[in-house]
C-alpha positions in Angstrom: -102.6 17.1 -165.0 -99.5 17.0 -167.2 -98.0 20.1 -168.7 -95.3 21.2 -171.1 -92.6 23.9 -171.3 -90.8 22.8 -174.5 -87.3 23.9 -175.3 -85.6 23.0 -178.6 -87.9 21.1 -181.1 -87.0 19.7 -184.5 -88.6 17.7 -187.2 -87.7 14.3 -188.7 -89.5 11.8 -190.9 -91.2 8.9 -189.2 -89.6 5.5 -189.9 -92.8 3.6 -189.1 -96.4 4.3 -188.2 -96.2 6.4 -185.0 -99.8 7.6 -184.9 -100.5 5.7 -181.7 -97.2 6.7 -180.1 -97.7 10.4 -179.3 -95.6 11.6 -176.3 -93.2 8.7 -176.3 -89.4 8.7 -176.5 -87.9 8.4 -180.0 -84.5 8.0 -181.4 -83.0 8.3 -184.9 -82.5 5.1 -186.8 -79.7 4.3 -189.3 -81.6 5.9 -192.1 -81.9 9.2 -190.2 -85.6 8.7 -189.5 -87.5 8.9 -186.1 -88.3 5.6 -184.5 -89.5 4.6 -181.1 -86.7 4.3 -178.5 -86.0 0.9 -177.1 -85.8 -0.4 -173.6 -83.1 1.4 -171.7 -81.7 3.1 -174.9 -80.9 6.7 -175.5 -83.3 9.0 -177.2 -83.2 12.3 -179.0 -86.5 13.4 -177.5 -90.2 12.9 -177.3 -92.5 12.7 -180.3 -95.1 15.5 -180.1 -97.5 14.6 -182.9 -99.1 11.5 -184.6 -97.1 10.8 -187.7 -97.6 8.0 -190.1 -94.7 6.3 -192.0 -92.7 8.8 -194.0 -94.5 11.8 -192.6 -92.8 14.6 -190.6 -92.9 14.3 -186.8 -92.0 17.0 -184.4 -89.6 16.0 -181.6 -89.1 17.9 -178.3 -85.4 17.6 -177.5 -85.2 19.5 -174.2 -87.3 21.3 -171.7 -90.4 19.8 -170.2 -92.6 17.4 -172.3 -95.6 15.3 -171.7 -94.6 11.6 -171.8 -96.7 8.5 -171.5 -95.8 6.4 -168.5 -95.3 2.7 -169.0 -95.8 1.8 -165.3 -96.3 3.5 -162.0 -93.8 6.3 -161.6 -93.1 8.5 -158.6 -92.6 12.3 -159.0 -88.8 12.9 -158.7 -87.9 9.5 -160.2 -85.3 9.5 -163.0 -87.0 7.8 -166.0 -85.9 5.8 -169.0 -87.6 4.3 -172.0 -89.3 0.9 -172.0 -89.5 -1.3 -175.1 -92.3 0.9 -176.6 -90.9 4.4 -175.8 -92.9 4.9 -172.6 -91.4 6.4 -169.4 -90.5 4.0 -166.6 -88.4 4.4 -163.5 -84.7 4.2 -164.4 -82.4 1.4 -163.2 -78.8 1.8 -162.4 -77.7 0.1 -165.7 -79.9 1.9 -168.1 -80.1 5.3 -169.9 -81.7 8.1 -167.9 -83.8 10.4 -170.1 -85.2 12.8 -167.6 -86.9 13.4 -164.3 -90.6 12.8 -163.7 -92.2 16.0 -162.4 -95.5 14.2 -161.7 -96.5 10.8 -160.5 -98.3 8.2 -162.6 -100.5 5.5 -161.0 -99.8 3.1 -163.9 -99.2 2.6 -167.6 -100.9 5.0 -170.1 -100.9 8.1 -167.8 -99.5 11.3 -169.2 -96.9 12.9 -167.0 -94.6 15.9 -167.3 -90.9 15.0 -167.6 -87.9 17.3 -167.4 -85.8 16.0 -170.3 -82.2 15.3 -169.6 -79.9 15.9 -172.6 -77.3 13.6 -171.0 -79.5 10.7 -172.1 -79.5 11.8 -175.7 -77.0 11.4 -178.6 
């Protein structure tokens, strides 16, 4: 069972329809709006709500957040974003966004991730 102990949270406007992307990594686009983080890119945090285009979305920047896994993840793994903002095991060449505090047996599983601000802007 995933859990949260959020730290700093803030709100931005969603750049696109993010209603099906709750608990995924997001970044800020060139217009200052929240958009899904890309594969191996940095992120400003994890989207907490289900915002539609141009609606406010709450973002957890640090602490422990629920994150959707994009593949099997082992507890203790450093994680990064896949192409759709989901947590996958980090590789040596990609941006680490946190540490999985729980295991996921596969994609779509919610896990607790200790967010690492070194992976943010």
